[in-house]
C-alpha positions, -999 to 999 in steps of 0.1 A, spaced: 0 0 0 15 33 -10 13 66 9 -16 80 -11 -36 48 -6 -30 50 32 -41 87 30 -73 77 12 -79 47 35 -75 64 68 -75 102 65 -99 109 37 -126 85 50 -125 101 85 -120 138 77 -129 142 40 -96 161 35 -85 155 -1 -48 149 -9 -26 152 -39 0 126 -49 33 139 -62 55 109 -70 90 105 -85 97 76 -108 135 75 -108 151 50 -85 117 35 -77 134 3 -66 146 20 -33 111 34 -25 101 23 11 134 3 16 163 10 39 180 29 10 151 54 7 164 88 16 164 124 4 197 119 -14 180 96 -39 159 125 -52 176 147 -77 175 184 -69 159 192 -103 131 169 -94 125 187 -61 126 220 -80 101 209 -106 78 195 -79 79 228 -61 72 247 -93 42 224 -100 28 228 -65 33 266 -67 15 268 -101 -13 246 -86 -17 269 -56 -16 300 -76 -41 286 -101 -65 276 -73 -62 309 -54 -65 331 -85 -95 312 -98 -128 332 -100 -147 302 -87 -126 302 -55 -133 338 -50 -170 333 -51 -176 299 -36 -213 306 -28 -221 310 -65 -204 276 -74 -213 256 -42 -238 233 -57 -232 204 -81 -202 182 -89 -180 178 -120 -172 145 -137 -137 146 -151 -111 123 -164 -80 124 -187 -81 109 -222 -49 89 -228 -30 115 -208 -34 140 -236 -62 162 -222 -89 164 -195 -125 159 -203 -151 173 -179 -188 178 -177 -215 186 -151 -231 160 -128 -263 164 -147 -247 156 -181 -230 126 -165 -264 113 -153 -277 117 -188 -247 98 -203 -249 70 -177 -287 66 -182 -282 65 -220 -255 38 -216 -277 17 -194 -306 20 -218 -284 10 -248 -271 -20 -228 -305 -31 -218 -317 -28 -254 -288 -48 -267 -293 -75 -241 -330 -77 -250 -322 -79 -287 -297 -106 -283 -319 -126 -260 -348 -123 -285 -326 -134 -313 -314 -164 -293 -349 -175 -285 -363 -171 -321 -333 -185 -339 -318 -207 -312 -284 -190 -315 -267 -157 -307 -262 -132 -335 
């Protein structure tokens, strides 16, 4: 279990405090071993991580939605990345419509295949 999984398992479920996972891939074989120490992390990696965290904090604090949280308090967003190339997002209502449509298409296909099996004795 990695650190972020521990955070999700114990802290997030009890306090609802979200966390961010900043991981480094180089020298991953020493991670959580007796050789795991700060000297294994390149200074450039620490600098880039700091730059990323600073950009994230500035982006969050300078966001119009953060300045007026009452206006944007309701609803949730559905978001995911597409092959690591870009992020797709939509409102919770649109997500409900997409999910309902997907279930309806699945039920229709199941019904059609079952009907074909009964009438012809085989699957299409």
